[in-house]
Residue, then its C-alpha position, 0 to 999 in steps of 0.5 A: x204289605x212290604x212297600x214301606x219296608x223296601x221304600x216303594x211307592x207301588x207294587x213293583x211286580x204287579x201282573x197288570x200291564x203297566x207301560x211304565x214297567x216295560x223293559x225296552x231290551x231283548x226280544x221285546x225291544x226287537x219286536x217293538x222296533x219291527x212293529x214300528x218300522x213295518x207300520x210306518x212303512x205301510x205294511x198291512x198285516x203283522x203278527x207277534x206270537x209268544x208263550x203265555x207270560x212272555x209279555x205280549x199284552x204289555x208289548x201291545x200296550x206299549x205299541x199303542x202308546x208309541x203310536x198315539x198321535x201318529x196313527x188312529x188306533x183300534x184296540x180289540x182286547x177280546x176277539x172271541x166275537x162273531x164277524x158282526x161283532x168284529x165289525x161293530x167293535x171296529x166301528x166303535x173304536x173309530x168313533x162311528x155313531x150308528x143304529x145298533x140294528x144297522x145291517x152289516x153291509x151298511x156298517x161296512x160302508x160306514x167303516x170304509x167311508x171313515x177310513x177313506x176320510x182318515x186317509x185323505x187327512x194323511x192319518x193311517x189306521x192300525x187295528x191291534x188285536x190281542x189274544x188273536x189265537x181265540x178268534x173264531x175262523x169265520x172272524x179271522x176270515x172277516x178280518x182278512x176281508x176287512x184288510x181288502x179295504x184300500x185305495x189304488x195306492x195303499x191299504x186303509x187298515x194296518x192290522x197287528x195280531x198278538x197271540x199265543x203259539x196256537x195262532x201259528x198252528x191255526x194259520x198254517x191250516x189250509x183253510x186260513x192260508x189266504x190270511x197267512x200269506x198276507x202277513x208281511x212281518x212276524x216275530x216270536x217273543x222269547x223269554x228273557x236271557x239270564x243276563x237280563x233277569x237282574x236288569x229286569x228286576x232293577x228296572x221294575x223296582x226303579x219304576x216303583x220308586x226304589x232308589x237304594x241298593x240292589x234288593x235281590x242278591x246274586x244268589x236270589x237272581x240266580x235261583x229266580x232266573x232258573x226257576x222262572x225260565x226267564x218268563x216275565x210273568x213268572x219272574x213277577x210272581x216269584x219276585x213278589x212272593x220272595x219280597x213278602x218272605x223277606x219282609x216277613x223275616x224282617x230282611x232288607x235284602x232278598x236272598x236265595x232262601x226267600x226265592x226258593x220259598x217262593x218257588x215251593x209256593x208256586x206250582x207253575x214254575x220249575x222246582x229247584x234241584x233236590x240238592x239245592x241246599x234248602x234249609x228245613x226252616x224254609x219248608x213252610x214256604x211263603x205261608x209262614x212268611x205271611x204269618x210273620x208279616x201279620x205278627x210284625x204288624x200286630x206286634x209293632x204297628x198297632x201299639x204305635x197307632x194306639x199310642x199316637x191315638x191316645 
């Protein structure tokens, strides 16, 4: 709705994990560096955890892009499967053709042969599992057994787990201690520190084609950073709504009032203090901003379109 108003080619704060919008800074840069160094050195098991909205899936996609051409990758975005389902997903990712009624012993043999062939070619294989906290215990155990596939010199599979902090809690349980002990490197993603919030905003805007002056005022950045707690997903939600509010008011710059309106419209963020100086004109929140936007479209855009078509 506001793309033309701000000179953008596509939405800058979409929740879709677009690797072009990945900000290589802060804990995300550190995590990516840890993953790349560890995988290239032959580590067999790695783990990345982080709270909801901290950018795990985007980091996962960026890792896949970085590994392209250097590794064969197998990506499992939904690991809530049985052990048989996990082995079938791995076989599919490795490009194996097999009868769907093939027994699991024979399927495991095909996987092992494929991995040995890739190993002889000097091509390592990385299995990347997103949302690993949802994987059943029996499937986690099947994953551990897959990690046993190896030659005398090295592992045939390198495995990266991405998950919420619940994954750490599950791996700390005695029944999964064998898997936990195999994790060579682990990293915990953290929210963006306050100084990186304006950098993040500007990076997303530039990636969306913006080439003007800063859209968000210092006050807007301050309110946004405090309300979002530095969580990228919440920053995206608030920034998008604040830009809608600014557009609805015909403003080219997003200020603190627009962000506070977005905050009031978003239940999952921290509310600003009661004495934050919210003007009564903003009590209607982003819903009114959307009405302003619709009115502006009807008032100005439609007559122009009608005149040009007549």
